[in-house]
VMD Tcl script that draws the C-alpha trace (Angstrom):
set ca {
  {-39.08 -30.21 4.06}
  {-37.43 -30.99 0.74}
  {-37.91 -34.43 -0.76}
  {-35.32 -35.79 -3.17}
  {-36.43 -38.38 -5.68}
  {-33.24 -39.25 -7.53}
  {-32.30 -42.81 -8.20}
  {-29.16 -44.37 -6.78}
  {-27.65 -44.19 -10.28}
  {-28.43 -40.44 -10.58}
  {-27.08 -39.77 -7.09}
  {-23.89 -41.68 -7.85}
  {-23.31 -39.63 -11.01}
  {-23.93 -36.32 -9.21}
  {-21.76 -37.31 -6.24}
  {-18.92 -38.36 -8.53}
  {-19.11 -35.06 -10.44}
  {-19.22 -32.95 -7.26}
  {-16.30 -34.86 -5.75}
  {-14.20 -34.32 -8.88}
  {-15.02 -30.59 -8.94}
  {-14.24 -30.17 -5.22}
  {-10.97 -32.07 -5.56}
  {-9.93 -29.91 -8.51}
  {-10.87 -26.68 -6.68}
  {-9.00 -27.64 -3.49}
  {-5.72 -28.45 -5.30}
  {-4.71 -24.80 -5.17}
  {-4.88 -24.79 -1.35}
  {-3.11 -28.10 -0.70}
  {0.54 -29.03 -0.56}
  {2.36 -32.32 -0.24}
  {4.93 -32.41 2.55}
  {8.07 -34.49 2.19}
  {10.93 -35.35 4.52}
  {14.12 -34.10 2.88}
  {16.60 -36.97 2.66}
  {19.24 -35.18 0.62}
  {19.25 -36.76 -2.83}
  {15.57 -37.66 -2.56}
  {12.54 -37.17 -0.32}
  {9.93 -39.35 1.36}
  {6.26 -38.47 1.56}
  {5.39 -37.36 5.08}
  {1.84 -35.99 4.66}
  {-0.18 -33.13 3.28}
  {-1.31 -29.73 4.42}
  {-3.21 -26.63 3.39}
  {-1.83 -23.14 2.95}
  {-3.27 -20.70 5.45}
  {-2.93 -16.93 5.74}
  {-3.15 -15.48 9.25}
  {-2.54 -11.74 9.47}
  {0.61 -11.08 7.49}
  {1.89 -14.64 7.93}
  {1.68 -17.65 5.63}
  {1.56 -21.15 7.03}
  {0.86 -24.77 6.26}
  {-1.80 -26.33 8.45}
  {-1.05 -30.04 8.81}
  {-1.05 -32.81 11.38}
  {1.24 -32.79 14.40}
  {2.54 -36.26 13.53}
  {3.68 -34.87 10.14}
  {5.58 -31.93 11.64}
  {7.01 -34.08 14.45}
  {9.94 -35.21 12.29}
  {11.31 -31.65 12.60}
  {11.65 -32.08 16.36}
  {14.22 -34.84 15.85}
  {16.26 -32.97 13.24}
  {14.24 -33.96 10.17}
  {13.70 -31.41 7.44}
  {10.37 -30.90 5.67}
  {9.88 -29.51 2.19}
  {6.67 -28.39 0.52}
  {5.67 -27.83 -3.10}
  {3.46 -25.10 -4.55}
  {0.66 -26.06 -6.95}
  {1.87 -26.03 -10.57}
  {5.50 -25.50 -9.53}
  {8.22 -28.11 -9.95}
  {10.44 -26.82 -7.13}
  {10.48 -27.95 -3.52}
  {10.98 -25.47 -0.68}
  {12.51 -26.12 2.70}
  {10.34 -25.35 5.71}
  {12.29 -22.95 7.92}
  {11.36 -21.40 11.25}
  {9.56 -22.72 14.28}
  {6.23 -24.50 14.13}
  {3.52 -24.81 16.75}
  {1.81 -28.12 17.43}
  {-0.98 -29.63 19.45}
  {-0.72 -33.44 19.84}
  {-3.57 -35.92 19.99}
  {-6.48 -35.73 20.30}
  {-6.12 -32.62 18.06}
  {-3.08 -33.71 16.01}
  {-2.55 -30.23 14.53}
  {0.52 -28.29 13.53}
  {1.05 -24.91 11.90}
  {4.28 -24.52 9.94}
  {5.65 -21.20 8.63}
  {5.96 -20.57 4.88}
  {8.37 -17.97 3.57}
  {6.44 -15.03 2.12}
  {9.53 -14.32 0.00}
  {9.41 -17.81 -1.53}
  {5.65 -17.49 -2.04}
  {6.01 -14.20 -3.92}
  {9.20 -14.93 -5.90}
  {8.16 -18.19 -7.54}
  {5.55 -18.77 -10.19}
  {2.76 -21.03 -8.92}
  {-0.99 -21.34 -8.67}
  {-1.25 -22.00 -4.94}
  {-3.64 -20.03 -2.80}
  {-3.82 -19.64 0.95}
  {-7.04 -20.01 2.86}
  {-7.76 -16.72 4.58}
  {-9.57 -16.24 7.85}
  {-12.25 -14.26 6.00}
  {-13.18 -17.32 3.96}
}
mol new
graphics top color blue
foreach p $ca { graphics top sphere $p radius 0.5 }
foreach p [lrange $ca 0 end-1] q [lrange $ca 1 end] { graphics top cylinder $p $q radius 0.2 }
display resetview
């Protein structure tokens, strides 16, 4: 059994550093999701890019994707890219208690625009 003998101050410093490094690393996999309101957009939630087979998706919460079922339009934004991209195509959802949704991402958009986003692959 390992015994740790760091002080609360040392632990706090290490935890803060690790949290900052993890947050920075995960930025490339995350995307904000906004409801398209025409001239502007409203924050709806976040998601993570996911690669399944040859498909690209955003994994998010069902309550975020639910606005699409009533005619709402979602847009996402690649990391280090100023453009927003409309979510097109059907999504699959599982309501509470899972609250999950998988939303398609255009491979063409992914490949044609400069960005630093990455998709989580099943092999990870």
